[in-house]
PLY file of the C-alpha trace (Angstrom):
ply
format ascii 1.0
element vertex 541
property float x
property float y
property float z
element edge 540
property int vertex1
property int vertex2
end_header
-1.30 4.76 23.69
-1.49 1.28 21.08
1.97 0.02 20.16
0.92 0.41 16.10
0.47 4.09 17.13
4.28 4.50 17.41
5.19 2.30 14.75
6.64 2.35 11.12
5.39 -0.43 8.88
7.65 -1.65 5.76
5.61 -3.42 2.83
7.63 -6.20 1.47
6.32 -7.59 -1.91
8.00 -11.00 -1.60
8.43 -11.75 -4.97
10.49 -8.95 -5.66
12.74 -8.64 -2.43
15.34 -11.02 -2.51
15.98 -14.31 -4.06
18.05 -16.75 -1.96
18.00 -19.88 -4.35
18.34 -18.15 -7.79
15.15 -18.89 -9.41
14.59 -15.56 -10.50
11.75 -15.18 -7.66
12.12 -13.86 -4.20
11.04 -15.53 -1.37
11.16 -16.02 2.44
14.54 -16.93 3.10
15.50 -13.70 0.87
13.52 -12.08 3.51
15.23 -13.33 6.17
18.79 -12.49 5.05
17.80 -9.14 4.93
16.51 -8.60 8.59
19.71 -6.82 9.42
18.95 -4.19 6.75
15.74 -4.06 7.99
16.54 -3.05 11.59
19.31 -0.80 10.53
16.45 1.10 8.28
14.48 1.30 11.92
11.16 0.07 10.73
9.47 -2.56 13.50
6.64 -3.97 11.38
6.69 -5.69 8.04
3.41 -5.46 6.14
3.93 -9.20 3.80
2.09 -9.42 0.67
0.43 -12.50 0.23
2.92 -15.61 0.45
0.00 -18.49 0.85
-0.60 -21.07 -1.44
-1.57 -19.85 -5.12
-1.59 -20.22 -8.75
-0.23 -16.61 -9.41
-3.20 -15.48 -11.94
-2.77 -12.43 -9.83
0.79 -12.42 -8.03
-0.73 -14.12 -4.71
-3.85 -12.00 -4.70
-5.67 -15.75 -5.63
-5.35 -17.78 -2.61
-5.66 -21.83 -3.30
-5.09 -22.65 0.40
-5.00 -20.05 3.40
-3.12 -22.76 5.60
-0.38 -23.10 2.88
3.18 -21.52 1.37
3.57 -21.22 -2.34
6.52 -23.25 -2.95
7.81 -20.17 -5.16
8.57 -18.49 -1.32
9.64 -21.73 0.08
7.88 -23.87 2.96
6.07 -23.03 6.56
9.05 -24.01 8.11
10.78 -21.11 6.31
7.61 -19.01 7.57
7.78 -19.81 10.85
11.53 -19.09 10.98
10.79 -15.80 9.38
8.30 -14.76 12.15
10.64 -15.81 14.89
13.79 -14.20 13.47
12.18 -11.14 12.87
11.12 -10.86 16.33
14.73 -11.34 17.40
15.21 -8.26 15.31
12.45 -6.36 17.19
10.14 -6.63 13.75
6.78 -8.01 13.92
4.88 -9.60 10.77
1.51 -8.42 9.48
0.08 -10.85 7.11
-1.80 -9.86 4.03
-5.12 -11.22 4.07
-7.53 -11.72 1.23
-11.16 -12.17 2.40
-13.40 -11.27 -0.93
-12.48 -13.95 -3.07
-10.43 -17.13 -3.21
-8.62 -18.82 -6.30
-10.37 -20.60 -8.44
-7.95 -23.53 -7.53
-9.20 -23.41 -3.89
-10.97 -26.56 -2.76
-13.88 -25.03 -2.10
-14.36 -23.57 -5.66
-13.44 -26.85 -6.96
-16.21 -28.61 -5.19
-18.64 -25.80 -5.94
-17.66 -26.60 -9.84
-17.93 -30.54 -9.41
-21.26 -30.57 -7.84
-24.15 -28.02 -8.18
-25.49 -29.87 -4.37
-22.04 -29.44 -2.66
-22.69 -27.26 0.38
-19.62 -25.00 -1.18
-21.74 -23.78 -3.85
-23.36 -21.25 -1.29
-19.46 -20.40 -0.57
-19.43 -18.51 -3.72
-21.87 -16.14 -5.99
-23.63 -18.16 -8.95
-26.52 -17.41 -11.35
-28.20 -19.42 -13.82
-27.41 -19.10 -17.55
-30.76 -17.74 -18.72
-29.18 -16.65 -22.24
-27.38 -13.60 -21.15
-25.16 -12.39 -18.49
-26.72 -11.79 -15.18
-25.64 -8.19 -15.29
-23.58 -5.74 -17.05
-21.35 -5.20 -14.04
-17.72 -4.69 -15.12
-14.42 -6.41 -13.61
-12.46 -4.08 -12.09
-9.45 -5.94 -14.09
-11.97 -5.02 -17.27
-14.30 -7.08 -19.05
-17.76 -8.66 -17.87
-17.61 -9.51 -13.89
-19.21 -12.76 -14.86
-17.59 -15.80 -16.33
-19.69 -18.68 -17.47
-19.16 -22.45 -16.22
-20.26 -24.80 -18.85
-20.63 -27.75 -16.64
-23.00 -26.37 -14.62
-24.31 -23.85 -16.98
-24.39 -21.25 -14.36
-22.39 -17.98 -14.19
-19.60 -17.10 -11.07
-18.83 -13.70 -10.18
-15.52 -12.35 -10.16
-14.87 -8.76 -9.52
-11.18 -9.02 -10.58
-9.60 -11.87 -12.45
-11.31 -15.05 -13.85
-9.36 -16.77 -11.57
-10.55 -15.13 -8.38
-14.18 -15.86 -7.68
-15.79 -14.01 -5.21
-16.85 -15.53 -1.87
-20.53 -15.23 -0.40
-20.33 -13.54 2.78
-23.78 -13.53 3.57
-23.32 -17.38 4.22
-22.26 -17.57 7.60
-20.26 -20.57 7.03
-17.97 -18.55 4.93
-17.62 -15.90 7.64
-16.36 -18.83 9.95
-14.23 -20.88 8.13
-12.20 -17.34 7.35
-12.34 -16.73 11.45
-10.69 -20.05 11.48
-7.72 -19.28 8.95
-7.46 -15.79 11.05
-6.99 -17.37 14.43
-4.77 -19.90 12.82
-2.22 -17.61 12.00
-2.34 -15.48 14.75
-1.82 -18.29 17.27
1.56 -18.79 15.29
2.69 -15.43 16.53
1.40 -12.96 13.49
0.89 -9.58 14.88
-1.78 -8.58 12.56
-3.39 -8.19 9.02
-3.88 -5.88 6.34
-7.57 -7.01 4.85
-7.36 -6.54 1.09
-10.66 -4.88 -0.89
-12.64 -5.48 2.61
-15.06 -2.83 1.48
-16.24 -5.34 -1.11
-17.10 -8.25 1.20
-20.69 -7.32 2.05
-21.61 -6.71 -1.68
-25.45 -6.98 -2.73
-25.22 -7.80 -6.16
-28.95 -8.24 -6.86
-29.59 -4.52 -5.84
-25.96 -3.31 -7.44
-24.19 -2.75 -4.41
-20.77 -3.47 -4.97
-18.85 -1.40 -2.16
-19.97 -0.62 1.33
-22.78 -2.90 1.45
-25.69 -2.73 4.46
-23.87 -5.52 6.48
-20.22 -4.40 5.94
-19.61 -2.89 9.51
-21.56 -5.75 10.97
-19.41 -8.03 9.37
-16.21 -6.56 10.24
-17.17 -6.27 14.07
-18.41 -9.97 13.99
-14.84 -10.93 12.62
-13.05 -8.48 15.11
-14.86 -10.26 18.14
-14.19 -13.67 16.49
-10.68 -13.13 15.99
-8.39 -10.43 16.21
-9.79 -8.55 19.54
-8.26 -11.20 21.55
-5.00 -10.43 20.28
-3.04 -7.11 20.37
-2.41 -6.97 16.89
-2.18 -3.96 14.34
-5.05 -4.23 11.59
-5.88 -2.18 8.44
-8.57 -2.32 5.72
-7.84 -1.56 2.19
-11.09 0.47 1.22
-10.89 2.52 -1.74
-14.24 4.18 -1.27
-13.38 5.36 2.27
-14.31 9.00 3.16
-13.14 10.59 6.50
-16.66 9.45 8.08
-16.60 5.93 6.85
-12.75 5.99 8.55
-14.18 7.20 11.75
-16.28 3.95 11.95
-13.23 1.84 10.31
-10.93 2.99 12.74
-13.43 3.94 15.99
-10.97 4.19 18.99
-13.36 1.56 20.71
-11.49 -0.93 19.25
-14.66 -2.48 17.71
-13.38 -2.37 14.21
-9.82 -1.85 12.80
-6.68 -0.22 14.14
-6.84 2.04 11.06
-7.67 1.98 7.04
-5.89 2.93 3.89
-7.74 5.94 2.94
-7.24 6.83 -0.87
-9.08 9.68 -1.16
-5.37 11.65 -1.91
-4.11 8.81 -4.28
-7.20 9.60 -6.56
-6.47 12.98 -7.40
-4.94 12.38 -10.59
-7.47 10.30 -11.89
-9.75 12.24 -14.30
-13.24 12.10 -12.82
-15.41 9.45 -14.67
-12.62 7.63 -16.05
-10.51 4.74 -15.81
-7.14 5.00 -13.44
-5.43 4.86 -16.92
-6.64 8.19 -17.63
-4.50 10.42 -15.12
-4.43 14.41 -14.87
-1.92 16.50 -13.15
-2.14 16.63 -9.44
-3.88 19.70 -7.98
-1.58 20.50 -5.06
-4.47 22.42 -3.42
-6.82 19.81 -3.37
-4.05 17.80 -2.08
-3.65 19.85 1.06
-7.35 20.09 1.22
-7.62 15.87 1.46
-4.92 15.43 4.11
-6.18 18.45 6.08
-9.49 16.67 6.40
-8.10 13.15 7.22
-6.02 15.23 10.05
-8.38 17.34 11.49
-11.30 14.72 10.90
-9.72 11.63 12.78
-8.38 13.32 15.20
-9.15 11.63 18.45
-12.14 9.70 16.89
-9.80 7.48 14.52
-6.64 6.85 13.28
-4.59 7.46 10.02
-2.41 5.33 8.05
-0.09 7.24 6.08
1.35 6.36 2.77
2.26 7.12 -0.96
3.12 3.77 -2.48
2.12 0.35 -2.35
2.15 -3.05 -4.78
-0.77 -1.40 -6.56
0.26 1.92 -7.28
3.41 3.96 -9.08
6.28 5.25 -7.39
5.60 8.48 -5.83
8.59 10.20 -6.73
7.84 9.59 -10.60
4.19 10.26 -9.93
4.50 13.48 -8.11
8.27 14.08 -7.49
10.64 15.20 -10.10
12.24 11.79 -10.82
14.78 13.28 -13.13
16.66 16.51 -12.17
15.32 16.38 -8.55
15.15 12.96 -7.76
16.75 12.80 -4.33
15.20 16.14 -3.10
11.70 15.11 -4.23
11.65 11.78 -2.82
13.03 13.40 0.61
10.44 15.95 0.37
7.38 13.66 0.15
8.85 11.68 2.74
9.08 14.36 4.96
5.38 15.53 4.31
3.89 12.36 5.21
5.97 11.28 8.23
5.42 13.96 10.40
1.27 13.64 10.22
-0.55 11.79 12.61
-0.95 8.39 11.80
0.82 5.17 11.21
3.68 5.18 8.34
3.64 2.89 5.76
6.89 2.54 3.74
6.81 0.21 0.51
9.81 -1.41 -0.42
12.18 0.76 -2.14
10.60 4.05 -1.33
13.69 4.58 1.10
15.86 4.49 -2.18
13.78 6.65 -4.35
12.85 3.85 -6.98
11.23 5.69 -9.83
8.87 4.10 -12.47
10.32 1.78 -15.13
9.86 2.07 -18.54
9.87 -1.12 -20.42
9.47 -1.00 -24.26
8.65 -4.63 -25.14
5.25 -5.17 -24.17
6.25 -8.69 -23.42
8.31 -7.62 -20.34
5.51 -6.33 -18.20
3.69 -9.28 -16.08
0.60 -7.26 -14.12
-2.75 -9.07 -15.54
-4.62 -5.82 -14.84
-1.81 -3.94 -17.37
-2.08 -6.74 -19.79
-6.09 -6.99 -19.99
-5.99 -2.76 -20.14
-3.86 -3.36 -23.36
-6.36 -5.55 -24.99
-9.41 -3.71 -24.05
-7.80 -0.35 -25.53
-6.63 -1.67 -28.75
-9.86 -3.44 -29.80
-11.37 0.29 -29.22
-8.70 1.41 -31.58
-6.34 3.53 -29.32
-2.67 3.98 -30.43
-0.33 1.29 -28.53
2.08 4.65 -27.87
-0.67 5.95 -25.77
-1.33 2.72 -24.29
2.33 2.66 -23.22
2.22 6.24 -22.09
-0.39 5.15 -19.33
1.48 2.09 -18.11
4.81 4.21 -17.81
2.67 6.70 -15.39
0.54 4.32 -13.61
0.74 0.62 -14.39
1.21 -1.67 -11.37
4.56 -3.36 -12.40
6.34 0.13 -11.86
6.17 -0.72 -7.74
6.67 -4.62 -8.41
10.42 -4.41 -9.93
13.12 -6.44 -8.34
14.63 -4.38 -4.99
17.80 -3.29 -6.43
20.56 -4.28 -3.70
23.89 -3.38 -5.60
25.51 -2.71 -8.97
25.95 -6.29 -9.25
23.93 -8.51 -12.59
20.32 -8.47 -11.97
21.06 -5.25 -8.73
21.89 -8.66 -6.45
18.33 -9.36 -6.47
19.41 -12.66 -8.04
22.06 -14.39 -9.88
19.49 -15.10 -12.78
17.06 -13.06 -14.74
14.28 -12.22 -12.59
10.77 -12.88 -13.24
10.03 -9.39 -13.87
13.22 -7.40 -15.25
14.92 -4.86 -12.95
14.81 -1.37 -13.20
17.72 -0.54 -15.74
18.81 2.54 -13.29
19.80 0.11 -10.49
23.45 1.00 -11.10
22.66 4.45 -9.60
19.92 3.55 -7.68
20.69 0.65 -4.81
21.13 0.26 -1.33
24.53 -0.80 -1.25
25.46 2.65 -2.57
22.89 4.54 0.01
24.05 2.67 3.32
25.83 5.08 5.42
25.93 8.06 3.03
24.75 11.10 4.68
23.18 12.82 1.46
20.98 9.94 0.27
17.38 9.08 0.47
17.97 6.01 2.56
19.62 7.48 5.46
16.94 10.46 5.16
14.13 8.01 5.80
16.46 6.69 8.78
16.17 9.93 10.19
12.40 10.44 9.40
12.08 6.61 11.46
14.18 7.95 14.51
11.72 11.08 14.89
8.82 8.97 14.81
10.31 5.93 17.08
12.88 7.19 19.24
12.96 11.29 19.43
11.86 13.04 22.20
9.05 14.81 19.35
7.53 11.75 19.08
4.80 12.34 21.46
3.88 15.49 19.69
4.10 13.64 16.27
1.59 11.03 17.42
-0.69 13.19 19.76
-0.32 16.80 18.47
-3.23 18.86 16.35
-2.87 19.59 12.50
-3.23 22.99 11.12
-2.66 23.46 7.82
-0.66 26.64 6.25
-0.88 28.68 3.21
-3.99 26.68 1.88
-3.86 28.51 -1.52
-0.55 28.51 -2.18
0.54 27.22 -5.59
3.41 25.68 -4.80
4.25 24.99 -0.70
2.63 22.42 1.28
3.04 23.21 4.85
1.66 22.55 8.43
1.91 22.90 11.66
1.49 19.98 14.61
0.89 21.29 18.45
1.09 19.62 21.70
1.09 21.73 24.73
3.31 24.76 23.96
5.41 22.82 21.46
5.14 23.50 17.79
6.58 21.69 14.85
6.29 23.28 11.56
6.91 21.50 8.36
7.48 23.22 5.17
7.46 21.66 1.78
8.14 23.40 -1.84
6.33 20.98 -4.22
8.18 22.29 -7.25
11.06 23.18 -9.21
10.53 26.95 -8.78
12.19 28.47 -5.69
9.83 30.25 -3.34
9.94 32.55 -0.57
7.95 32.80 2.44
7.67 36.18 4.48
7.80 33.80 7.43
9.42 34.24 10.84
11.57 31.20 11.78
14.87 32.73 13.33
13.30 31.96 16.85
12.56 28.21 16.00
15.17 25.42 15.89
15.75 23.50 12.23
15.54 19.99 13.22
15.67 18.45 9.56
16.00 19.57 5.95
16.54 17.73 2.62
19.33 20.07 1.67
22.59 20.33 3.46
21.90 24.00 4.37
19.00 25.70 4.31
18.53 29.72 3.95
15.87 31.71 6.61
17.35 35.10 6.33
14.54 37.97 5.83
12.08 34.78 5.98
12.01 31.43 4.24
13.53 30.86 1.30
12.95 27.30 -0.13
14.51 25.59 -3.14
13.21 23.12 -5.55
11.76 20.34 -3.59
12.97 21.57 -0.31
11.78 20.36 2.83
12.54 21.90 6.45
11.07 20.79 9.50
11.18 23.44 12.27
10.69 23.04 16.37
9.57 26.02 18.45
7.13 26.77 20.90
3.85 28.41 20.79
4.04 32.47 21.93
0 1
1 2
2 3
3 4
4 5
5 6
6 7
7 8
8 9
9 10
10 11
11 12
12 13
13 14
14 15
15 16
16 17
17 18
18 19
19 20
20 21
21 22
22 23
23 24
24 25
25 26
26 27
27 28
28 29
29 30
30 31
31 32
32 33
33 34
34 35
35 36
36 37
37 38
38 39
39 40
40 41
41 42
42 43
43 44
44 45
45 46
46 47
47 48
48 49
49 50
50 51
51 52
52 53
53 54
54 55
55 56
56 57
57 58
58 59
59 60
60 61
61 62
62 63
63 64
64 65
65 66
66 67
67 68
68 69
69 70
70 71
71 72
72 73
73 74
74 75
75 76
76 77
77 78
78 79
79 80
80 81
81 82
82 83
83 84
84 85
85 86
86 87
87 88
88 89
89 90
90 91
91 92
92 93
93 94
94 95
95 96
96 97
97 98
98 99
99 100
100 101
101 102
102 103
103 104
104 105
105 106
106 107
107 108
108 109
109 110
110 111
111 112
112 113
113 114
114 115
115 116
116 117
117 118
118 119
119 120
120 121
121 122
122 123
123 124
124 125
125 126
126 127
127 128
128 129
129 130
130 131
131 132
132 133
133 134
134 135
135 136
136 137
137 138
138 139
139 140
140 141
141 142
142 143
143 144
144 145
145 146
146 147
147 148
148 149
149 150
150 151
151 152
152 153
153 154
154 155
155 156
156 157
157 158
158 159
159 160
160 161
161 162
162 163
163 164
164 165
165 166
166 167
167 168
168 169
169 170
170 171
171 172
172 173
173 174
174 175
175 176
176 177
177 178
178 179
179 180
180 181
181 182
182 183
183 184
184 185
185 186
186 187
187 188
188 189
189 190
190 191
191 192
192 193
193 194
194 195
195 196
196 197
197 198
198 199
199 200
200 201
201 202
202 203
203 204
204 205
205 206
206 207
207 208
208 209
209 210
210 211
211 212
212 213
213 214
214 215
215 216
216 217
217 218
218 219
219 220
220 221
221 222
222 223
223 224
224 225
225 226
226 227
227 228
228 229
229 230
230 231
231 232
232 233
233 234
234 235
235 236
236 237
237 238
238 239
239 240
240 241
241 242
242 243
243 244
244 245
245 246
246 247
247 248
248 249
249 250
250 251
251 252
252 253
253 254
254 255
255 256
256 257
257 258
258 259
259 260
260 261
261 262
262 263
263 264
264 265
265 266
266 267
267 268
268 269
269 270
270 271
271 272
272 273
273 274
274 275
275 276
276 277
277 278
278 279
279 280
280 281
281 282
282 283
283 284
284 285
285 286
286 287
287 288
288 289
289 290
290 291
291 292
292 293
293 294
294 295
295 296
296 297
297 298
298 299
299 300
300 301
301 302
302 303
303 304
304 305
305 306
306 307
307 308
308 309
309 310
310 311
311 312
312 313
313 314
314 315
315 316
316 317
317 318
318 319
319 320
320 321
321 322
322 323
323 324
324 325
325 326
326 327
327 328
328 329
329 330
330 331
331 332
332 333
333 334
334 335
335 336
336 337
337 338
338 339
339 340
340 341
341 342
342 343
343 344
344 345
345 346
346 347
347 348
348 349
349 350
350 351
351 352
352 353
353 354
354 355
355 356
356 357
357 358
358 359
359 360
360 361
361 362
362 363
363 364
364 365
365 366
366 367
367 368
368 369
369 370
370 371
371 372
372 373
373 374
374 375
375 376
376 377
377 378
378 379
379 380
380 381
381 382
382 383
383 384
384 385
385 386
386 387
387 388
388 389
389 390
390 391
391 392
392 393
393 394
394 395
395 396
396 397
397 398
398 399
399 400
400 401
401 402
402 403
403 404
404 405
405 406
406 407
407 408
408 409
409 410
410 411
411 412
412 413
413 414
414 415
415 416
416 417
417 418
418 419
419 420
420 421
421 422
422 423
423 424
424 425
425 426
426 427
427 428
428 429
429 430
430 431
431 432
432 433
433 434
434 435
435 436
436 437
437 438
438 439
439 440
440 441
441 442
442 443
443 444
444 445
445 446
446 447
447 448
448 449
449 450
450 451
451 452
452 453
453 454
454 455
455 456
456 457
457 458
458 459
459 460
460 461
461 462
462 463
463 464
464 465
465 466
466 467
467 468
468 469
469 470
470 471
471 472
472 473
473 474
474 475
475 476
476 477
477 478
478 479
479 480
480 481
481 482
482 483
483 484
484 485
485 486
486 487
487 488
488 489
489 490
490 491
491 492
492 493
493 494
494 495
495 496
496 497
497 498
498 499
499 500
500 501
501 502
502 503
503 504
504 505
505 506
506 507
507 508
508 509
509 510
510 511
511 512
512 513
513 514
514 515
515 516
516 517
517 518
518 519
519 520
520 521
521 522
522 523
523 524
524 525
525 526
526 527
527 528
528 529
529 530
530 531
531 532
532 533
533 534
534 535
535 536
536 537
537 538
538 539
539 540
């Protein structure tokens, strides 16, 4: 067993977690001040979104110095202190590593622009200006993926913002310099990395290949051997285009690539086929069940899963697929239950354990996300009505996940004593950590139970090693499954909707070990109330 197979990861978006110096921006000392809380929650790994030196065009995912800390967040001394104090709390730190691109303010790119003969010119992807764009390739943040540098009369590639020029991984010195950075952080005591959009690094622009380039796995294996294979660490790749078959390569149990990847197949189910992410459709529960079944069965004994609903790029799951009004608490707990009893390593995004919801800012000026603001301008130019644009932002915009963490009912949610960089969700007066700590029926205390089951309970081996069997695959309201190991059978039943459901299920011989309601009714079968989740433990007959 690898240590991370029984771990629970908590993602921190530093800018929005806790402000220690009252400048409106979360920072490393703020995280340090909340390590007691994280230990209380029960997690044992922090995934830290980027804190490197950055001009912050894409909230830190545009790195100008991989060996430095952004002043907004503190200093390298603060980072060293966080690593050490987290360790004292039994918590490891996993860094976010952006390998596909740098900031345009990175010294490599500055040199490349200043001198066409610079060796750093080949660190990026440049094309000469021949009067038209090199191709019609579009940026993920909308608009052309090519930007003209007038000084050298050439275009450079940026799959994201203009300030994020793509690195040329086919140039070996690029790879070697990145490996040096990884090793530097590993020597500091970092216990792993999350690799941002790693499936884009081996792109072949000349042949129109963006993701899953022909040398992708060769480069990942090379990176593995040059860096983290020498350490006992957790590695996870962000791979938006992954399938189960691809996941088997990435997370091969021989350890040649990553510990696991983020497979977004389930998250993409409410995106209309052939359209942008902003064009959403209602979730088809049967498709969700099928995707999870494919992952759970397909990777069994061949790879390893990550389990997640949320991150810094995704809207809040309780607003997305739960009911954030009448059944916010119940649906937040149900969604957590569904995920945490599957095989894999769970990732909790800050505030998920409180049942935090999406936010509706009515003034566009209150939004900060570059992707969102680009989308607004693009759609306005096409004549789309502003109210339709705002509806899309409310549903799927990235700032939904980035509002400051609500610690209390104090001004600005106890996040800061001044107005934060991004306004806090007004519902913080009802959804905050102080209100939920120690309150038995709170979402927070329920998440503590979920984490305890995975990390401390007598069921943890079954959760880690058991097989997966989907139940009621065609039921329109219920997502149910069993995990089996030897003679033990753990059964999970989740009602995904607000309509009560009756199942003609014999459960009287099993022990109910968890429910998101105070009581449950298993007379004459199983009766599930709106968004109810029940977990039973029994024996195979």
